[in-house]
N, C-alpha and C positions, 0 to 999 in steps of 0.2 A: 767598666766600659771606658772610663776616662783614664788613659794611660800616662799622659804627659805630666810633668811636675807642675806646670802652670795650671793645667786643668784641675789637678787635685787641690791646688791651693785655692782656686776659686770655689770649688765645691765645699771645702772645709770652712772657708770664710762665710759662705752663704748658710751652711748648716749652723755655724756658731751664732749668726744673727737670728736664725729661726729659734734656736733653743733659748735665746735671751728673752723671747716673747712669751707671756703667760699662756699656758696651755689652752685656756678657754677661748683665746683670741686667734689661735693658729689656723683654724679651718680654712677661711678664705685666703689667708696668707699662702698656704700650701696649694690649695686647689687651683688658684689662679696663677701659680708660678709657671713661667715659660722659660725654656732653655734650648739653645741651639748651638751647634758647632759648625762654623763656616770654614771650609778648606779653600784657600785662595792661592793658586799657583800663578806666579807673575814673572814674565820675561820682559826685560827692558833693553832696548838698543837705541842709542843716540849717536849719530854720525855728525861730527863737526866738519862743515864743508870748507871753512877757511881758518886761518890762524896758525901760529907756530907752536901752540901748546898741545894738550892732549887731543888726539884726533877722534877718539872713540870711547864711549861708555857702554858697557854691556854687563848685565847681571841677570841672574835667574835665582829665584828664591821661592820658598814655600811658607805660607802663612797659616796660622791656626787662630781663629777668633771665636772664643767661647763667651756667649752672652747669656746671662741669667737674670731674668726680671721677675721678682716675686710679686705676689698679690699684696693686698693690704689687710692688716688686722681688722677685726670687727670693732665697731664703736663710732662715735661721732667723728673722731679723728683717727684715721687708719694709718698704720706705720708699715714700712717695708724696706727692702734693701735690694739694690741691683749690683751685679758684679760683671766685670769685663776682664777676661784673661786673654792676653795677646802673646803669641810666640812667633818669631820669624826665624827661619832656618836657611842658611846659604846653601844653594845647590851648585852655583858656578859664579866666579868673579875673579878679579885680580889680573895679573899679567899686563899691567898698564891699562886695564879696562875699568877699574873701579874709580868712582868719582861721586862727589856729593850731588851732582845733578840728577842722578837716577833716584836718589832718596828711597831706595828699597832697604838698604842695610846701613847701619852705622859702621864707622871704620876710622882708620888713622893712616893718612898718606895713601899708599897704593893698596892697602890691605883692608878688606871688608871683614867684619866680625863673623864668626861661624854661626852665631845665633844671638838673639836678644829677646827679652820678654818684659812684660808689664802686667801688673795686676791693679785694677781700678775698682774701688768700691764707692757706691753712692747710696746714702741714706735718703729716704723719702717719706713724706707725710701727705695725706690727702684728706681734705674736708670738703664735702659736697663736690663741686666741680673745680676746685682749686688744688694744685699740686705743688709742693715745695721739694726740691732736690738739692742736696749738698754733698759735694765730693768730686768724683771724676765726672766731667761733663763733655759732651760732644754737641756743641751748639750748631744750630742751623736756622738762621733768620736773616733779616735784612742787615743787621748790624755786624754779625759775626757768624761765619760758617767754617767749622773745622774740616779740613780737607780729608777725603777718604778715597783718593785717586791713586794710591800706591798699595804696597803690600799690607800695611797696617794703617789704621786711621790716626790722625793727629788728635790730641785730647787737651783738655784744660782742667785746672783745679779751680772750683768756684761753687756758685750756687745759682739756682734758677727757679723762679716762681711763675707759674702759668695758671691763669684763671679764666674759666669759661662760664661764669655764673650768669651772664646776660646772653640771651640767644643771639647768635651771629657775631658776638664780640669776643675777641681773645686778647687778654692783657698779658704781657710778657716782660718780666723784669729779671735782670741777671747781673752777675759779678764774677770776675776771674782775677786771679793774682799770679798764676803760673801757667806755662805752656809746655806741652809735651809733644815734641816733633814726631812726625810719622816714622822716622828712622832713628829713634832714640828712646831710651828708657829712663831718661833724666828729665826732671822738671826744671824749667828755665824761666827767668824773668821775661816779661812781655816787652815788645819792641814795636817801632813804627816802620812799616815796610818802605823801602826805597830811600830812607834817610842816609845822607852821606856828608862827610866833611868837605869833599871835593865836588867838582862839577859832575852833574848827572842829568839825564833827560827828564827826570821828575822835578828837578830843581828844588827838592826838599832838603833843607839844611837845618842843623841844630845850632842853637845859640852857643856862643863861645863858652867852653867848659862844661856844657851839658852832655849827659850820657844818653844814648839811645836805649833806655830801659825804664820800665815802670812796673810796679807791682799792684796796680789798681786800674782795672778796666771795668766799666759798668755801662749798662744799657737799660732803656725802658721803652717799650713800644706797644702799639695797639693795632690789631687787624680787625676790620669790620666788613662783614659780608652784607652789602646793601640789598642784594637779591641774588638769585642763583647764578647770575651772569656777571656780576660786578663786585669786586673786592678791592678795598683800599687799605694801605698800611702806612703807619708813621713810626719811626724809631729815632730816639736820641741816644747817642753813645759818646763816651769820653775815655780816652787813654790819658790818665793823669800826667800833666806837665807836657804832653806831646801834641794831642789834637782832640777836637770835639767835633761832632757831626750831627746834622739833622738830615734824615733820609725819608723820602716819600716814594710810594709805589702804588700804581693803579693798574689793575688787570681786568679787562672786559672781554667776554666771549659772546660774539653775536651769532646765534644759530641762523643759518640761511635756509637750509632744507635738510632732509634726512642725509646724514653723513657728510654734511657741508657746513663749515663755520669759518668765522674770521676772529682771530684773537689779537688783542692789542695790549702790549705790556709797556707801560711808561715808568721811568725811574728818574728821580732827581735827588741829588745830595749836595748839601752845602757844608764844606769842611773848613775849619779854622784852627789856628794854633792854640795851644793851651799853656803858653808861657815859655817853652824851651825849644820851639821850632818856628819855621816861617810858613807853616801850612796855610794855604789860601787857595781853595779850589771850589769850582762849581761844576758838577757833573750832570749831564743830561743824556738819557738813553731811551731809545724807542725800538721795539721789535713788533712787527706786524706779521702774523702767520695765517695763511689761508690753507684750510684743510679740505680735502675732497677724496673720499673713498680710498683711504690708505695713503694718499699723497699729502705732503705738507710743504708749502713754499713760504719761506720767510725772508723778510728784508729788515735789516737793522741799521740804526744810526746812533753813534755815540760821540759826544763832544765834551772836551775838557776846556775850561776857561779859568782865569785867575792866575796868580803868580806861580803856582805849583801844580803838579799832577795830583791824582786821586790819593787820598789818605786812607789807609786801613792797616790793621794789625799785621805784623810780620809773623813768621813762624808757621807756615803751612796753613794760612787762612785764605779762603776763597772770597774775593771781593764781589759784592752784589752789583755786577756790571753786565750789560747785555753782550758786550764784546770780550768778556773774559772767557777764553777758550782753553785748548789743551796746553799751550806753551805760554802765550802772551795775554796781557789784559788791555793793551792799547790805551793806557791811561797816563801817558806822558803829558807834561805841561803843554796846554793849548792844542793837544792832538785831536784831530777829527778822524773818525773811522767809520767804515761802511761794511755791512755783512750781507751776504747772500747765502741762504741755507735751503737744503732740500732733504726731506725725510720720507722714507717709505716703509710701511708696515705690511709685510707679505701675508699677513692674515687675510687681507682683502682678496688674495688670489688662492686662498686655501692652504697657506703654509704658516700657521700660527707659531709664534716664537722667534721668527726671523725678522730682523729689522736692519735698516740701512740709513746712514746719515752722512752727508757731505756738506761742507761749508767753506766759504772763502771770506776772509776779512782783510781789508787794506786800510792803512792809516798814514796820515801825513800832517803837515803844518806844525811840527814841533822842531825845536832847535837841536842840531847836532852838538857834540861836545868835543873837547880837545882841540886839535889843530883845525877841525872842520866847524868850529863854533861860528854861529851866525848864518849858517846855511841850513836849508830845510831837511829835516829828518823824514825818512819814509820807511815803512815796514809792511809786510804782508804775511799771512799764514793760511795754510790750507789743511783741513782736517777731513778724515774719512773714518767712520766707525761702522763695523759690521758685527752684529751679535746674534747668537742663536741660543735659545733655551729648549732643551729636549723636552718634548711633551709627553712621551710614553716610553714604556720599556724599562730596561735596567738602568738607563742613564737619565730617567725622568728628573727634571729640575736642574740638571747639569747645565751651567751657562758658560759659553765660550764667546769671548769678545776680542776682536782685533782693532787696535786704534793706530792710525797713521797720521803723522803731522809733518809738514814742510814749512819752515819759517825762514824768512830772509829780511834783512834790513841794511841800511847804509850807515849805521852809527856804531855798531859793535860786532865785530867779526865773531866773537865768542858765542853769539846767539844765532848764527846762521847754521841751522841744523836740519837733518832729516831724522825722524824718530818713529820707532815702531814699538808698540806694547801688545803683548798677548796675555790675556787674563782668562784663566779657567777657574771657575768657582762652583762650589757645591755646599749646600747647608744641610746638616743632619739634625733633624728635630730630636731633642733629648727628653723634653717634657711637654 
């Protein structure tokens, strides 16, 4: 049933791990194994509205994502293995349209690769409500979140320990030493996003002679659910030699009546240098969302203070910011930004599976660079998402999503863009 080489590779690796486990302990390992093959078709179009360089990026590709998650062997400590097989195939690119900005396919110059693949294996062990994983990781927490917004997801090599022994409390400890970009099959050393030897709107610089690279990122955090409506989190993270960060998050949902609620999401982070940079940032964000019968109305505010902008890992990592959206993160030094958002779930009018989202974010109060240094920088972005998941018939569970973005600023013509993404995905359960 699995025809592609990458699929066969994952299947053989998983089978090998299974055979290595004593026969008496295999029952739960096999019975609880889950496997699925996601087919992800991705069209990307980015139109640069100003500038003398490349005017357009356009690519179309097909992705295959095979995920296998085993159960655990029997005993006080259960052992298992997860496998992730990724394959990206070019359908259309080139002719002056290829560029790293799309990040669908790897390439060189004006030519995208015909295909690329990756095989990731993760060993795991479980005792009671504590799980340790070592190998290929896809983190998603306050400290680090690997992006999955293109053809294939970004990955890391490392380890993660998650413990839920105490009711309502989740402890999360992790480590990474390599990064695998979403348009690459190679592992790379870690880096600090936005660091530059010259002037930049982040104002993040490295000390003389220092390299923007590290092979040691670690984090430790705790999330506690005080009650069914209130959850708080704290995470400490450090990218060795480059930055360290303390981050807090508080989420509260106030039920008002049937189908009506008010959600408040507060985020604060304090980032400092770790010896080889000038990182100094305080980040505050708040998002308040009022929901009523399928409608959601959100207002957000984000403020950067300190000598630099927000610090986070480079290499396709999504920062935990309320105004991090499709193109921008609005996290320049001293920047203030506001968001207005509207969502609608058409299930409220009898069309389940159809959703709509639109938002507008505007930011200002940061310094421009180059010849315009000393004057105020401004930027704005508008997003629209429409998605539909088929509920019945031959196309049941097929998901179609269109994402549109318009971004403008007065400090870098290369990022004044109009962008469209069309994603069609379908997951085939295999086990």
